[in-house]
C-alpha positions as CSV (number, residue, x, y, z in Angstrom):
1,M,-11.9,-8.8,27.1
2,S,-13.2,-5.5,25.9
3,E,-13.8,-2.5,28.1
4,V,-17.6,-2.7,27.6
5,R,-17.5,-6.4,28.6
6,E,-15.6,-5.5,31.8
7,K,-18.1,-2.8,32.7
8,V,-21.1,-5.1,32.2
9,A,-19.4,-7.8,34.4
10,Y,-18.8,-5.1,37.0
11,L,-22.5,-4.1,36.9
12,K,-23.5,-7.7,37.3
13,G,-21.3,-8.0,40.3
14,L,-22.8,-5.0,41.9
15,L,-26.3,-6.3,41.3
16,A,-25.4,-9.7,42.7
17,G,-23.8,-8.0,45.7
18,L,-27.0,-6.3,46.6
19,G,-28.6,-9.6,47.1
20,K,-32.2,-10.4,46.1
21,L,-34.1,-7.2,45.2
22,E,-37.3,-6.7,47.1
23,D,-39.3,-5.7,44.0
24,P,-39.4,-8.5,41.5
25,A,-40.2,-6.0,38.7
26,S,-37.0,-4.1,39.4
27,A,-35.0,-7.3,39.3
28,K,-36.5,-8.2,36.0
29,I,-35.7,-4.7,34.6
30,W,-32.1,-4.9,35.8
31,E,-31.7,-8.4,34.2
32,A,-33.1,-7.1,30.9
33,V,-30.8,-4.1,31.0
34,L,-27.8,-6.2,31.7
35,D,-28.9,-8.6,28.9
36,V,-29.0,-5.7,26.5
37,F,-25.5,-4.6,27.6
38,D,-24.2,-8.1,27.1
39,T,-25.7,-8.1,23.5
40,V,-24.1,-4.7,22.8
41,A,-20.7,-5.9,24.1
42,D,-21.0,-9.0,21.8
43,E,-21.8,-6.9,18.8
44,L,-19.0,-4.5,19.6
45,E,-16.5,-7.3,19.7
46,I,-17.8,-8.7,16.4
47,L,-17.6,-5.2,14.8
48,D,-14.0,-4.8,16.2
49,D,-13.0,-8.1,14.6
50,D,-14.7,-7.2,11.3
51,L,-12.9,-3.8,11.4
52,E,-9.5,-5.4,11.9
53,D,-10.2,-7.9,9.0
54,L,-11.4,-5.0,6.8
55,G,-8.2,-3.1,7.6
56,Q,-6.0,-6.0,6.6
57,Y,-8.1,-6.5,3.4
58,V,-7.8,-2.8,2.5
59,S,-4.0,-3.0,3.2
60,S,-3.7,-6.0,0.8
61,I,-5.7,-4.2,-1.8
62,D,-3.5,-1.1,-1.4
63,D,-0.4,-3.3,-1.9
64,D,-1.9,-5.0,-5.0
65,L,-2.9,-1.6,-6.4
66,A,0.7,-0.3,-5.9
67,E,2.0,-3.3,-7.8
68,V,-0.5,-2.7,-10.6
69,E,0.5,1.0,-10.8
70,D,4.2,0.0,-10.9
71,N,3.5,-2.4,-13.8
72,L,1.3,0.1,-15.6
73,Y,3.6,3.1,-15.2
74,E,7.0,1.6,-15.3
75,D,7.5,2.6,-18.9
76,Y,5.7,5.9,-18.5
77,V,7.5,8.9,-20.0
78,D,6.6,12.4,-19.1
79,D,5.2,13.9,-22.3
80,E,6.8,17.3,-21.5
81,S,10.2,15.8,-21.9
82,D,10.8,14.7,-25.5
83,D,14.6,14.9,-25.2
84,T,16.5,12.1,-26.8
85,I,20.2,11.3,-26.6
86,A,22.3,10.2,-29.5
87,I,24.8,7.4,-28.6
88,E,27.5,5.9,-30.6
89,C,28.2,2.2,-29.9
90,D,31.9,1.7,-29.0
91,T,31.7,-1.9,-30.4
92,C,30.3,-1.4,-33.9
93,G,30.2,2.4,-34.3
94,H,26.4,2.5,-34.9
95,E,24.8,5.8,-33.9
96,F,21.3,5.6,-32.4
97,S,19.0,7.7,-30.2
98,I,17.3,6.7,-27.0
99,P,15.0,8.7,-24.7
100,E,16.9,10.6,-22.1
101,Y,15.1,9.1,-19.2
102,K,16.7,5.6,-19.9
103,L,20.1,6.9,-18.8
104,Y,18.7,7.9,-15.4
105,N,17.0,4.7,-14.4
106,D,18.4,1.2,-14.3
107,E,17.2,0.2,-17.8
108,D,19.8,-1.5,-19.9
109,V,20.6,0.4,-23.1
110,V,21.4,-2.0,-25.9
111,C,22.8,-1.2,-29.4
112,P,20.1,-2.2,-31.9
113,E,22.8,-3.1,-34.4
114,C,25.1,-5.5,-32.5
115,N,23.1,-6.0,-29.3
116,T,26.0,-4.8,-27.1
117,S,25.0,-3.4,-23.7
118,I,25.8,0.3,-23.7
119,Y,24.6,1.0,-20.2
120,D,27.5,-0.9,-18.6
121,D,30.0,1.2,-20.6
122,L,28.6,4.6,-19.4
123,D,30.4,5.1,-16.1
124,D,30.8,8.5,-14.5
125,D,34.6,8.3,-15.1
126,D,34.3,7.8,-18.8
127,D,34.5,10.8,-21.2
128,V,31.5,9.9,-23.4
129,E,30.1,12.5,-25.7
130,I,26.4,12.5,-25.8
131,G,24.4,14.7,-28.1
132,F,21.1,16.1,-27.1
133,S,18.3,16.8,-29.5
134,D,14.7,17.9,-29.2
135,E,12.2,15.9,-31.3
136,E,9.1,17.8,-32.2
């Protein structure tokens, strides 16, 4: 029960504790005022429920938007960084270039000549020579 609903019930109890009011006009006014308070309490409860639903809806939209952003920008490359890395495949000896960022995320680097995964071969312990070049 909301705080407003509790206070309205308290006022009704006070009014009932007074017994029958001598002036019928006063009794009618108090009944009308308490009826307005009941209506306000009902509306506040409805608004509170709607606000909670809206909060859940906005949260789900936020989650969906984050997923869309991840899908849209997963291949995003910063235009300021045009660095490429020249790699030589240990299997076939083919030399090819890849964008530098591919080494720093979990994307698999595959030789275009023999389709061998290069990423698995690039461990921190290996002495792999990588040449850097700036493409303009």
